[in-house]
DSSP file (Angstrom, degrees, kcal/mol; ACC not computed):
  #  RESIDUE AA STRUCTURE BP1 BP2  ACC     N-H-->O    O-->H-N    N-H-->O    O-->H-N    TCO  KAPPA ALPHA  PHI   PSI    X-CA   Y-CA   Z-CA
    1    1 A M              0   0    0      0, 0.0     2,-0.3     0, 0.0     0, 0.0   0.000 360.0 360.0 360.0 143.0   25.7  -14.7   -2.3
    2    2 A K        -     0   0    0      1,-0.1     2,-0.1     2,-0.0     0, 0.0  -0.553 360.0-116.6 -77.2 131.6   25.8  -12.1   -4.8
    3    3 A S        -     0   0    0     -2,-0.3    -1,-0.1     1,-0.1     0, 0.0  -0.410  11.4-153.0 -69.6 135.4   23.5   -9.0   -4.3
    4    4 A T        -     0   0    0      2,-0.2    -1,-0.1    -2,-0.1     3,-0.1   0.669  34.0-123.6 -82.4 -12.7   20.8   -8.4   -6.8
    5    5 A G  S    S+     0   0    0      1,-0.2     2,-0.6    37,-0.0    -2,-0.1   0.345  77.8 114.5  87.0  -8.0   20.7   -4.7   -6.2
    6    6 A V  S    S-     0   0    0     56,-0.1    -1,-0.2     2,-0.0    -2,-0.2  -0.832  71.4-116.6-101.1 122.4   16.9   -5.0   -5.4
    7    7 A A        -     0   0    0     -2,-0.6    36,-0.2     1,-0.1    38,-0.1  -0.291  13.4-133.4 -62.2 143.9   15.8   -4.3   -1.9
    8    8 A S  S    S+     0   0    0     34,-0.2    57,-2.7    55,-0.2    56,-1.0   0.822  90.4  42.8 -66.7 -30.7   14.3   -7.1   -0.1
    9    9 A L  E     -ab  44  65A   0     34,-2.7    36,-2.3    55,-0.2     2,-0.4  -0.953  63.8-172.2-115.4 134.3   11.2   -5.0    1.1
   10   10 A V  E     -ab  45  66A   0     55,-1.7    57,-2.2    -2,-0.4     2,-0.5  -0.965   9.6-156.2-118.1 140.2    9.3   -2.6   -0.9
   11   11 A V  E     -ab  46  67A   0     34,-2.8    36,-2.0    -2,-0.4     2,-0.6  -0.986  16.6-161.4-112.2 120.5    6.6   -0.3    0.6
   12   12 A I  E     -ab  47  68A   0     55,-3.6    57,-2.9    -2,-0.5     2,-0.6  -0.911  10.5-160.3-120.0 110.7    4.1    0.8   -2.0
   13   13 A G  E     -ab  48  69A   0     34,-3.1    36,-2.9    -2,-0.6     2,-0.4  -0.773  17.7-164.9 -87.1 121.5    1.8    3.7   -1.7
   14   14 A V  E     +a   49   0A   0     55,-2.6    11,-0.8    -2,-0.6    57,-0.4  -0.809  33.6  53.7-111.9 138.8   -1.1    3.5   -4.0
   15   15 A G  S    S-     0   0    0     34,-2.2     8,-0.2    -2,-0.4    36,-0.1  -0.824  74.7 -73.3 139.4-176.4   -3.5    6.1   -5.1
   16   16 A N    >   -     0   0    0      6,-0.3     3,-2.0    -2,-0.3     6,-0.2  -0.972  22.2-157.6-122.6 114.3   -4.1    9.5   -6.6
   17   17 A P  T 3  S+     0   0    0      0, 0.0     3,-0.5     0, 0.0   120,-0.4   0.686  93.9  66.8 -67.8 -14.6   -3.4   12.5   -4.3
   18   18 A M  T 3  S+     0   0    0      1,-0.2   117,-3.6   118,-0.1     3,-0.1   0.479  91.8  65.3 -79.7  -7.0   -5.8   14.6   -6.6
   19   19 A R  B X  S-e  135   0B   0     -3,-2.0     3,-2.3     1,-0.3    -1,-0.2  -0.353 102.0-126.1-111.4  44.7   -8.6   12.4   -5.3
   20   20 A R  G >  S+     0   0    0    115,-3.0     3,-2.4    -3,-0.5    -1,-0.3  -0.212  93.9  15.1  44.0-116.4   -8.6   13.5   -1.6
   21   21 A D  G >  S+     0   0    0    110,-2.2     3,-1.7     1,-0.3    -1,-0.3   0.634 111.8  76.2 -72.6 -12.5   -8.4   10.4    0.5
   22   22 A D  G <  S+     0   0    0     -3,-2.3     3,-0.4   109,-0.3    -1,-0.3   0.544  85.8  71.3 -55.0  -8.3   -7.3    8.2   -2.4
   23   23 A G  G X>  +     0   0    0     -3,-2.4     4,-2.2    -6,-0.2     3,-0.6   0.468  66.6 103.7 -90.6   3.8   -4.0   10.2   -1.7
   24   24 A V  H <> S+     0   0    0     -3,-1.7     4,-2.9     1,-0.3     5,-0.2   0.881  74.1  54.7 -53.3 -46.6   -3.4    8.2    1.5
   25   25 A G  H 3> S+     0   0    0    -11,-0.8     4,-1.8    -3,-0.4    -1,-0.3   0.884 110.9  43.5 -56.4 -42.6   -0.8    6.0    0.0
   26   26 A A  H <> S+     0   0    0     -3,-0.6     4,-2.0    -4,-0.2    -1,-0.2   0.921 111.4  54.0 -72.7 -37.3    1.3    8.9   -1.1
   27   27 A A  H  X S+     0   0    0     -4,-2.2     4,-2.3     2,-0.2    -2,-0.2   0.909 109.2  51.9 -55.2 -45.8    0.8   10.8    2.3
   28   28 A A  H  X S+     0   0    0     -4,-2.9     4,-2.5     1,-0.2     5,-0.2   0.936 110.2  46.4 -59.4 -45.9    2.0    7.5    4.0
   29   29 A I  H  X S+     0   0    0     -4,-1.8     4,-1.9     1,-0.2    -1,-0.2   0.838 109.7  53.5 -67.9 -31.6    5.1    7.4    1.9
   30   30 A A  H  X S+     0   0    0     -4,-2.0     4,-2.1     2,-0.2    -1,-0.2   0.914 111.6  46.6 -69.6 -41.9    5.8   11.1    2.5
   31   31 A L  H  X S+     0   0    0     -4,-2.3     4,-2.2     2,-0.2    -2,-0.2   0.903 111.5  51.2 -68.2 -41.2    5.6   10.5    6.3
   32   32 A L  H  <>S+     0   0    0     -4,-2.5     5,-3.1     2,-0.2    -1,-0.2   0.887 112.6  46.6 -63.3 -37.3    7.8    7.4    6.0
   33   33 A E  H ><5S+     0   0    0     -4,-1.9     3,-1.5    -5,-0.2    -2,-0.2   0.928 109.3  53.0 -62.5 -44.7   10.3    9.5    4.1
   34   34 A Q  H 3<5S+     0   0    0     -4,-2.1    -2,-0.2     1,-0.3    -1,-0.2   0.879 109.1  50.0 -62.2 -43.8   10.1   12.4    6.6
   35   35 A A  T 3<5S-     0   0    0     -4,-2.2    -1,-0.3    -5,-0.2    -2,-0.2   0.334 114.8-122.9 -80.0   8.9   10.9    9.8    9.4
   36   36 A E  T X 5 +     0   0    0     -3,-1.5     3,-0.8     1,-0.2     2,-0.4   0.757  45.9 176.7  50.0  37.9   13.8    8.7    7.2
   37   37 A F  T 3 <S+     0   0    0     -5,-3.1    -1,-0.2     1,-0.3     3,-0.1  -0.595  70.1   2.3 -66.2 117.2   12.4    5.1    7.1
   38   38 A G  T >  S+     0   0    0     -2,-0.4     3,-1.4     1,-0.3     6,-0.3   0.256  91.8 145.4  82.4  -9.3   14.6    3.1    4.9
   39   39 A R  T <  S+     0   0    0     -3,-0.8    -1,-0.3     1,-0.3     3,-0.1  -0.369  72.5  12.8 -62.4 134.1   17.0    5.9    4.2
   40   40 A N  T 3  S+     0   0    0      1,-0.3     2,-0.5    -3,-0.1    -1,-0.3   0.786 105.0 117.2  74.5  22.3   20.6    4.6    3.8
   41   41 A S    <   -     0   0    0     -3,-1.4     3,-0.3     3,-0.3    -1,-0.3  -0.986  53.6-163.6-133.3 133.7   19.3    1.1    3.6
   42   42 A D  S    S+     0   0    0     -2,-0.5   -34,-0.2     1,-0.2    -1,-0.1   0.593  89.7  67.6 -78.4 -11.9   19.6   -1.3    0.7
   43   43 A A  S    S+     0   0    0    -36,-0.2   -34,-2.7   -35,-0.1     2,-0.4   0.661  96.4  51.9 -89.1 -15.3   16.9   -3.4    2.2
   44   44 A V  E     -a    9   0A   0     -6,-0.3     2,-0.4    -3,-0.3    -3,-0.3  -0.980  55.5-175.9-134.6 135.9   13.9   -1.1    1.9
   45   45 A E  E     -a   10   0A   0    -36,-2.3   -34,-2.8    -2,-0.4     2,-0.4  -0.994  13.9-149.8-121.7 137.2   12.4    0.9   -1.0
   46   46 A L  E     +a   11   0A   0     -2,-0.4     2,-0.4   -36,-0.2   -34,-0.2  -0.833  22.8 179.1-100.9 140.1    9.5    3.3   -1.0
   47   47 A V  E     -a   12   0A   0    -36,-2.0   -34,-3.1    -2,-0.4     2,-0.4  -0.998  20.3-151.9-142.3 135.7    7.4    3.5   -4.1
   48   48 A L  E     +a   13   0A   0     -2,-0.4     2,-0.3   -36,-0.2   -34,-0.2  -0.966  24.6 170.1-113.1 136.1    4.4    5.5   -5.2
   49   49 A L  E     -a   14   0A   0    -36,-2.9   -34,-2.2    -2,-0.4   -24,-0.1  -0.943  41.6-129.4-142.7 160.9    2.0    3.9   -7.8
   50   50 A D        -     0   0    0     -2,-0.3   -36,-0.1   -36,-0.2   -34,-0.1   0.455  57.9-105.0 -91.5   3.4   -1.3    4.6   -9.3
   51   51 A G        +     0   0    0      1,-0.3    57,-0.2   -38,-0.1   -37,-0.1   0.416  63.9 152.9  90.5   2.5   -2.6    1.1   -8.7
   52   52 A E    >>  -     0   0    0      1,-0.1     4,-2.1     2,-0.1     3,-0.8  -0.473  48.1-128.1 -70.7 133.6   -2.4   -0.4  -12.2
   53   53 A P  H 3> S+     0   0    0      0, 0.0     4,-2.6     0, 0.0     5,-0.2   0.866 101.9  52.3 -60.8 -42.3   -1.9   -4.1  -11.6
   54   54 A T  H 3> S+     0   0    0      1,-0.2     4,-1.5     2,-0.2     5,-0.1   0.819 108.0  52.5 -70.3 -21.9    1.0   -4.7  -13.8
   55   55 A R  H <> S+     0   0    0     -3,-0.8     4,-1.5     2,-0.2    -1,-0.2   0.848 109.4  50.5 -78.0 -32.2    3.0   -1.9  -12.2
   56   56 A L  H  X S+     0   0    0     -4,-2.1     4,-1.8     2,-0.2     3,-0.3   0.956 109.8  48.4 -53.4 -51.3    2.3   -3.3   -8.8
   57   57 A I  H  X S+     0   0    0     -4,-2.6     4,-1.2     1,-0.3    -2,-0.2   0.876 113.4  48.8 -59.4 -39.1    3.4   -6.7   -9.9
   58   58 A E  H  < S+     0   0    0     -4,-1.5    -1,-0.3    -5,-0.2    -2,-0.2   0.857 108.9  54.1 -65.5 -38.0    6.6   -5.0  -11.4
   59   59 A A  H  < S+     0   0    0     -4,-1.5    -1,-0.2    -3,-0.3    -2,-0.2   0.796 115.1  37.1 -76.5 -32.2    7.2   -3.1   -8.2
   60   60 A W  H >< S+     0   0    0     -4,-1.8     3,-1.8    57,-0.1    -1,-0.2   0.553  86.9 123.6 -96.8  -3.7    7.2   -6.2   -6.0
   61   61 A R  T 3< S+     0   0    0     -4,-1.2     3,-0.1     1,-0.3    57,-0.1  -0.271  81.3   9.3 -59.5 131.8    8.9   -8.6   -8.4
   62   62 A G  T 3  S+     0   0    0      1,-0.3    -1,-0.3    56,-0.1     2,-0.2   0.437  99.8 124.3  75.4   1.5   12.0  -10.1   -7.0
   63   63 A R    <   -     0   0    0     -3,-1.8    57,-0.6     1,-0.1    -1,-0.3  -0.621  57.5-148.5 -91.5 145.7   11.3   -8.9   -3.6
   64   64 A R  S    S+     0   0    0    -56,-1.0    57,-2.3    -2,-0.2     2,-0.4   0.880  87.3  22.6 -81.9 -38.9   11.1  -11.1   -0.5
   65   65 A R  E     -bc   9 121A   0    -57,-2.7   -55,-1.7    55,-0.2     2,-0.4  -0.926  60.8-176.4-129.9 148.2    8.5   -8.7    1.1
   66   66 A A  E     -bc  10 122A   0     55,-2.6    57,-2.5    -2,-0.4     2,-0.4  -0.994   7.1-165.6-139.1 148.8    6.0   -6.1   -0.1
   67   67 A I  E     -bc  11 123A   0    -57,-2.2   -55,-3.6    -2,-0.4     2,-0.5  -0.999  13.7-162.5-129.9 129.3    3.7   -3.8    2.0
   68   68 A V  E     -bc  12 124A   0     55,-2.4    57,-2.9    -2,-0.4     2,-0.5  -0.962   3.0-164.6-118.0 133.5    0.9   -2.1    0.0
   69   69 A I  E     +bc  13 125A   0    -57,-2.9   -55,-2.6    -2,-0.5     2,-0.3  -0.944  24.6 140.9-111.0 127.7   -1.0    1.0    1.3
   70   70 A D  E     - c   0 126A   0     55,-2.3    57,-1.7    -2,-0.5     2,-0.3  -0.993  54.7 -90.6-158.9 161.6   -4.2    2.2   -0.3
   71   71 A A  E     - c   0 127A   0    -57,-0.4     2,-0.4    -2,-0.3    57,-0.2  -0.646  48.0-176.4 -68.9 133.3   -7.7    3.6    0.4
   72   72 A T        -     0   0    0     55,-2.0     2,-0.9    -2,-0.3    23,-0.2  -1.000  20.8-143.3-138.2 134.5  -10.1    0.7    0.8
   73   73 A R        +     0   0    0     21,-0.9    24,-0.1    -2,-0.4    23,-0.1  -0.812  34.4 151.1-101.1 102.6  -13.8    0.8    1.3
   74   74 A A        -     0   0    0     -2,-0.9    -1,-0.1     2,-0.1     3,-0.1   0.326  68.3-104.1-104.4   9.2  -15.3   -1.9    3.7
   75   75 A G  S    S+     0   0    0      1,-0.2     2,-0.2    19,-0.1    -2,-0.1   0.779  82.2 117.6  72.2  29.6  -18.2    0.2    4.9
   76   76 A V  S    S-     0   0    0      1,-0.2    -1,-0.2     4,-0.1    -2,-0.1  -0.625  74.5 -52.1-118.6-178.4  -16.9    1.1    8.2
   77   77 A D    >   -     0   0    0     -2,-0.2     3,-2.0     1,-0.1    51,-0.2  -0.120  66.0-100.1 -53.8 142.5  -16.0    4.5    9.9
   78   78 A A  T 3  S+     0   0    0      1,-0.2    -1,-0.1    -3,-0.1    52,-0.1  -0.377 110.2  34.0 -62.1 138.3  -13.6    6.7    7.9
   79   79 A G  T 3  S+     0   0    0     49,-3.0    -1,-0.2     1,-0.4    -2,-0.1   0.240  81.7 138.0 103.8 -15.7  -10.2    6.4    9.1
   80   80 A A    <   -     0   0    0     -3,-2.0    48,-3.1    48,-0.1     2,-0.4  -0.385  46.8-138.5 -68.1 147.3  -10.4    2.7   10.1
   81   81 A I  E     -D  127   0A   0     46,-0.2     2,-0.3    -3,-0.1    46,-0.2  -0.929  15.9-165.2-122.6 136.0   -7.3    0.8    9.2
   82   82 A H  E     -D  126   0A   0     44,-3.3    44,-1.4    -2,-0.4     2,-0.3  -0.791   0.5-164.0-118.8 146.6   -7.6   -2.7    7.7
   83   83 A R  E     -D  125   0A   0     -2,-0.3     2,-0.4    42,-0.2    42,-0.2  -0.976   6.1-177.7-142.8 135.8   -4.6   -5.2    7.4
   84   84 A V  E     -D  124   0A   0     40,-2.2    40,-2.4    -2,-0.3     2,-0.8  -0.991  16.7-155.1-127.7 118.1   -4.6   -8.3    5.2
   85   85 A D  E >>  -D  123   0A   0     -2,-0.4     4,-3.0    38,-0.2     3,-1.8  -0.892  14.5-156.0 -95.8 111.8   -1.6  -10.8    5.0
   86   86 A V  T 34 S+     0   0    0     36,-2.8    -1,-0.1    -2,-0.8    37,-0.1   0.736  88.9  57.0 -63.9 -24.1   -2.2  -12.2    1.6
   87   87 A A  T 34 S+     0   0    0     35,-0.3    -1,-0.3     1,-0.1    36,-0.1   0.666 115.4  36.6 -79.9 -16.9   -0.4  -15.5    2.4
   88   88 A V  T <4 S+     0   0    0     -3,-1.8    -2,-0.2     1,-0.3    -1,-0.1   0.833 126.4  13.3-103.3 -42.1   -2.7  -16.1    5.3
   89   89 A E  S  < S-     0   0    0     -4,-3.0    -1,-0.3     3,-0.0     2,-0.0  -0.970  78.1-101.8-141.2 154.7   -6.2  -14.8    4.0
   90   90 A P        -     0   0    0      0, 0.0    -5,-0.1     0, 0.0    -3,-0.1  -0.327  46.8 -96.3 -68.6 158.0   -7.8  -13.9    0.8
   91   91 A L        -     0   0    0     -5,-0.1    -7,-0.0    15,-0.1     2,-0.0  -0.546  43.0-125.6 -70.0 139.7   -8.2  -10.2    0.0
   92   92 A P    >   -     0   0    0      0, 0.0     3,-1.4     0, 0.0     4,-0.3  -0.224  27.5 -98.3 -74.1 173.4  -11.7   -9.0    0.9
   93   93 A D  G >  S+     0   0    0      1,-0.3     3,-2.5     2,-0.2     4,-0.5   0.818 113.4  78.3 -58.0 -37.4  -14.1   -7.2   -1.5
   94   94 A W  G >> S+     0   0    0      1,-0.3     4,-1.0     2,-0.2   -21,-0.9   0.730  81.3  68.3 -50.1 -29.7  -13.0   -3.9   -0.1
   95   95 A T  G <4 S+     0   0    0     -3,-1.4    11,-0.4     1,-0.2    10,-0.4   0.758 102.3  45.6 -67.5 -20.3   -9.8   -4.1   -2.2
   96   96 A T  G <4 S+     0   0    0     -3,-2.5    -1,-0.2    -4,-0.3    -2,-0.2   0.587 120.9  32.7 -97.8  -7.5  -11.7   -3.7   -5.4
   97   97 A T  T <4 S+     0   0    0     -3,-0.7    -2,-0.2    -4,-0.5    -3,-0.1   0.337  91.2  89.6-128.2  12.3  -14.0   -1.0   -4.6
   98   98 A G  S  < S+     0   0    0     -4,-1.0     2,-0.2    -5,-0.2   -26,-0.1   0.674  83.0  34.3 -85.8 -18.3  -12.2    1.3   -2.3
   99   99 A S  S    S-     0   0    0      2,-0.4    33,-0.1    -4,-0.1   -84,-0.1  -0.447  87.3 -92.6-128.6-162.9  -10.4    3.9   -4.4
  100  100 A S  S    S+     0   0    0     -2,-0.2     2,-0.4   -81,-0.1   -85,-0.0   0.587  95.5  90.0 -94.5  -6.2  -10.7    5.8   -7.6
  101  101 A H        -     0   0    0      1,-0.1    -2,-0.4   -79,-0.0    -3,-0.0  -0.757  66.8-149.9 -90.2 138.3   -8.8    3.3   -9.7
  102  102 A S  S    S+     0   0    0     -2,-0.4     2,-0.3     1,-0.1    -1,-0.1   0.821  83.8  35.6 -75.5 -35.2  -11.0    0.6  -11.3
  103  103 A A  S    S+     0   0    0      3,-0.0     2,-0.2    -6,-0.0    -1,-0.1  -0.911  81.4 120.2-120.0 141.8   -8.3   -2.2  -11.3
  104  104 A G     >  -     0   0    0     -2,-0.3     4,-2.5   -52,-0.1     5,-0.2  -0.515  62.8  -5.0-168.2-125.4   -5.8   -2.5   -8.5
  105  105 A I  H  > S+     0   0    0    -10,-0.4     4,-2.7     1,-0.2     5,-0.2   0.915 122.4  49.3 -68.6 -44.5   -4.5   -4.6   -5.8
  106  106 A A  H  > S+     0   0    0    -11,-0.4     4,-2.3     1,-0.2    -1,-0.2   0.869 114.4  49.7 -61.8 -33.6   -6.8   -7.6   -5.9
  107  107 A E  H  > S+     0   0    0      2,-0.2     4,-2.0     1,-0.2    -1,-0.2   0.903 110.8  49.2 -64.8 -42.1   -6.3   -7.8   -9.7
  108  108 A A  H  X S+     0   0    0     -4,-2.5     4,-2.8     2,-0.2    -2,-0.2   0.895 111.6  48.4 -63.1 -40.9   -2.6   -7.6   -9.2
  109  109 A V  H  X S+     0   0    0     -4,-2.7     4,-3.0    -5,-0.2     5,-0.2   0.960 112.0  48.7 -61.6 -51.5   -2.6  -10.3   -6.6
  110  110 A A  H  X S+     0   0    0     -4,-2.3     4,-1.7     1,-0.2    -1,-0.2   0.876 115.8  44.1 -62.2 -35.5   -4.7  -12.6   -8.7
  111  111 A L  H  X S+     0   0    0     -4,-2.0     4,-2.3     2,-0.2    -2,-0.2   0.952 112.3  51.4 -70.5 -47.9   -2.5  -12.0  -11.8
  112  112 A A  H  X>S+     0   0    0     -4,-2.8     5,-3.3     1,-0.2     4,-0.5   0.889 107.8  53.3 -55.8 -42.5    0.7  -12.4   -9.8
  113  113 A K  H ><5S+     0   0    0     -4,-3.0     3,-1.2     1,-0.2    -1,-0.2   0.941 110.3  48.3 -59.1 -49.3   -0.6  -15.7   -8.3
  114  114 A A  H 3<5S+     0   0    0     -4,-1.7    -1,-0.2     1,-0.3    -2,-0.2   0.843 117.2  40.6 -62.9 -33.0   -1.2  -17.0  -11.8
  115  115 A L  H 3<5S-     0   0    0     -4,-2.3    -1,-0.3    -5,-0.1    -2,-0.2   0.402 111.3-119.4 -96.7   5.7    2.2  -16.0  -13.0
  116  116 A D  T <<5S+     0   0    0     -3,-1.2    -3,-0.2    -4,-0.5    -4,-0.1   0.877  74.7 127.3  54.4  43.0    3.9  -17.1   -9.7
  117  117 A S      < +     0   0    0     -5,-3.3    -4,-0.2    -6,-0.2    -5,-0.1   0.011  23.8 122.5-119.3  29.9    5.1  -13.5   -9.1
  118  118 A L        -     0   0    0     -6,-0.4   -56,-0.1    -5,-0.1     4,-0.1  -0.704  65.4-113.1 -86.8 146.2    4.0  -12.8   -5.6
  119  119 A P        -     0   0    0      0, 0.0   -55,-0.2     0, 0.0   -54,-0.1  -0.224  33.4-106.6 -57.1 156.6    6.6  -11.8   -3.0
  120  120 A D  S    S+     0   0    0    -57,-0.6     2,-0.4     1,-0.2   -55,-0.2   0.863 110.3  26.1 -57.6 -35.2    7.1  -14.3   -0.3
  121  121 A E  E     +c   65   0A   0    -57,-2.3   -55,-2.6   -58,-0.1     2,-0.5  -0.995  68.2 174.3-130.6 126.4    5.2  -12.0    2.0
  122  122 A L  E     -c   66   0A   0     -2,-0.4   -36,-2.8   -57,-0.2     2,-0.4  -0.955   5.0-177.9-135.7 113.1    2.6   -9.4    0.9
  123  123 A V  E     -cD  67  85A   0    -57,-2.5   -55,-2.4    -2,-0.5     2,-0.5  -0.937  10.2-156.7-106.0 138.4    0.7   -7.4    3.5
  124  124 A V  E     -cD  68  84A   0    -40,-2.4   -40,-2.2    -2,-0.4     2,-0.6  -0.969   4.2-166.0-114.2 127.6   -2.0   -4.9    2.5
  125  125 A F  E     -cD  69  83A   0    -57,-2.9   -55,-2.3    -2,-0.5     2,-0.4  -0.933  10.7-175.8-105.2 123.6   -3.0   -2.0    4.6
  126  126 A G  E     -cD  70  82A   0    -44,-1.4   -44,-3.3    -2,-0.6     2,-0.5  -0.917  11.4-156.5-119.9 146.0   -6.1   -0.2    3.7
  127  127 A I  E     -cD  71  81A   0    -57,-1.7   -55,-2.0    -2,-0.4   -46,-0.2  -0.960  25.5-116.9-122.1 134.8   -7.7    2.8    5.2
  128  128 A E        -     0   0    0    -48,-3.1   -49,-3.0    -2,-0.5   -55,-0.2  -0.527  33.6-142.6 -73.2 125.4  -11.3    3.7    5.0
  129  129 A P        -     0   0    0      0, 0.0     3,-0.1     0, 0.0   -49,-0.1  -0.407  18.6-167.2 -83.7 160.8  -11.8    7.0    3.0
  130  130 A A  S    S+     0   0    0      1,-0.4     2,-0.4    -2,-0.1   -52,-0.1   0.684  80.1  25.5-101.4 -30.3  -14.4    9.7    3.7
  131  131 A D        +     0   0    0   -112,-0.1  -110,-2.2     2,-0.1    -1,-0.4  -0.990  47.3 169.0-146.0 121.5  -14.0   11.6    0.6
  132  132 A L        +     0   0    0     -2,-0.4     3,-0.1  -112,-0.2  -112,-0.1   0.155  45.1 126.9-110.6  10.0  -12.8   10.4   -3.0
  133  133 A S  S    S-     0   0    0      1,-0.1     2,-0.3  -114,-0.0  -111,-0.2  -0.018  74.2 -78.1 -63.6 173.0  -13.9   13.5   -4.7
  134  134 A M  S    S+     0   0    0   -115,-0.2  -115,-0.3  -114,-0.1     2,-0.2  -0.576  87.6  77.1 -74.6 137.3  -11.6   15.6   -6.9
  135  135 A G  B    S-e   19   0B   0   -117,-3.6  -115,-3.0    -2,-0.3     2,-0.2  -0.607  75.0 -84.3 139.6 162.5   -9.2   17.8   -4.9
  136  136 A E  S    S+     0   0    0     -2,-0.2  -118,-0.1  -117,-0.2  -115,-0.1  -0.617  77.1  50.9 -97.8 158.6   -6.1   17.8   -2.8
  137  137 A G  S    S-     0   0    0   -120,-0.4     2,-0.3  -117,-0.3  -114,-0.1   0.161  75.3 -96.2  96.2 149.2   -5.9   17.0    1.1
  138  138 A L        -     0   0    0      1,-0.1  -118,-0.1  -118,-0.1    -2,-0.0  -0.672  44.5-100.8 -93.8 148.1   -7.0   14.1    3.2
  139  139 A S     >  -     0   0    0     -2,-0.3     4,-2.8    -8,-0.2     5,-0.2  -0.194  38.0-104.5 -54.0 152.0  -10.3   14.3    5.1
  140  140 A P  H  > S+     0   0    0      0, 0.0     4,-2.2     0, 0.0     5,-0.2   0.888 121.5  51.6 -51.8 -46.4  -10.0   15.1    8.8
  141  141 A A  H  > S+     0   0    0      2,-0.2     4,-1.7     1,-0.2     5,-0.1   0.922 115.2  41.6 -65.9 -45.9  -10.7   11.3    9.7
  142  142 A V  H  > S+     0   0    0      1,-0.2     4,-1.1     2,-0.2    -1,-0.2   0.921 113.3  51.4 -66.5 -44.2   -8.0   10.0    7.4
  143  143 A E  H  < S+     0   0    0     -4,-2.8    -2,-0.2     2,-0.2    -1,-0.2   0.795 109.1  50.7 -56.9 -39.0   -5.6   12.6    8.2
  144  144 A A  H  < S+     0   0    0     -4,-2.2     4,-0.5    -5,-0.2    -1,-0.2   0.895 114.4  46.8 -71.1 -39.7   -6.0   11.8   12.1
  145  145 A A  H  X S+     0   0    0     -4,-1.7     4,-1.9     1,-0.2    -2,-0.2   0.666  88.4  87.4 -84.8  -9.6   -5.5    8.1   11.4
  146  146 A L  H  X S+     0   0    0     -4,-1.1     4,-2.5     1,-0.2     5,-0.2   0.912  85.7  50.9 -58.0 -47.2   -2.4    8.5    9.1
  147  147 A P  H  > S+     0   0    0      0, 0.0     4,-2.7     0, 0.0    -1,-0.2   0.932 110.6  50.4 -57.2 -39.2    0.3    8.5   12.0
  148  148 A A  H  > S+     0   0    0     -4,-0.5     4,-2.0     2,-0.2    -2,-0.2   0.900 109.7  50.0 -57.9 -43.6   -1.2    5.4   13.3
  149  149 A L  H  X S+     0   0    0     -4,-1.9     4,-2.2     2,-0.2    -1,-0.2   0.919 110.1  50.8 -63.3 -43.4   -1.1    3.7    9.8
  150  150 A V  H  X S+     0   0    0     -4,-2.5     4,-2.5     1,-0.2    -2,-0.2   0.934 107.5  52.1 -61.6 -46.3    2.5    4.7    9.4
  151  151 A E  H  X S+     0   0    0     -4,-2.7     4,-2.7    -5,-0.2    -1,-0.2   0.896 109.0  51.4 -53.8 -42.2    3.4    3.2   12.8
  152  152 A L  H  X S+     0   0    0     -4,-2.0     4,-2.2     1,-0.2    -1,-0.2   0.913 110.5  49.6 -67.9 -40.2    1.7   -0.1   11.7
  153  153 A V  H  X S+     0   0    0     -4,-2.2     4,-2.3     2,-0.2    -2,-0.2   0.913 112.5  45.9 -62.7 -44.8    3.7   -0.1    8.5
  154  154 A I  H  X S+     0   0    0     -4,-2.5     4,-1.8     1,-0.2    -2,-0.2   0.906 114.1  48.3 -65.4 -44.4    7.0    0.5   10.3
  155  155 A D  H  X S+     0   0    0     -4,-2.7     4,-0.9     2,-0.2    -1,-0.2   0.904 112.2  49.3 -54.5 -49.2    6.1   -2.1   12.8
  156  156 A E  H >< S+     0   0    0     -4,-2.2     3,-0.6     1,-0.2    -2,-0.2   0.894 110.8  52.2 -62.2 -44.7    5.1   -4.6   10.0
  157  157 A A  H 3< S+     0   0    0     -4,-2.3    -1,-0.2     1,-0.3    -2,-0.2   0.842 110.1  47.0 -67.4 -35.4    8.5   -3.8    8.2
  158  158 A R  H 3<        0   0    0     -4,-1.8    -1,-0.3     1,-0.2    -2,-0.2   0.589 360.0 360.0 -81.7 -10.4   10.5   -4.5   11.2
  159  159 A A    <<        0   0    0     -4,-0.9    -1,-0.2    -3,-0.6    -2,-0.1   0.499 360.0 360.0 -72.4 360.0    8.8   -7.7   12.1
């Protein structure tokens, strides 16, 4: 079979690092890069996005698998990690209200379903934010949970 040149797995960090905990997606991607996750592999690509639905769809187009990381508000303790396998369960309401971008993962999934543009596997990892105000740096609770989140993403990618 001829290679398409597109990695079969994309890991997408979503958010805005200038909105404190909304930068958790970028922080997770940075840790994955530091761990050399996916380095020298044509099978994995790491991507940073702002959460705009059409950019999300474009990032996972043609991929077999996608993992998305974002700040998500479910009303639980800051730093709590959520996991949703989109093929198995619907996205909860937290995916529409958790970060500083007004449209995002839930809208991208709905549009991709309508366009038949979802990857075969799509897993969303959300982390409960403590602070979405303007400024750099993660809150202590999100910073403390970040290594566990990255390990879950690595485990998911290897599954």
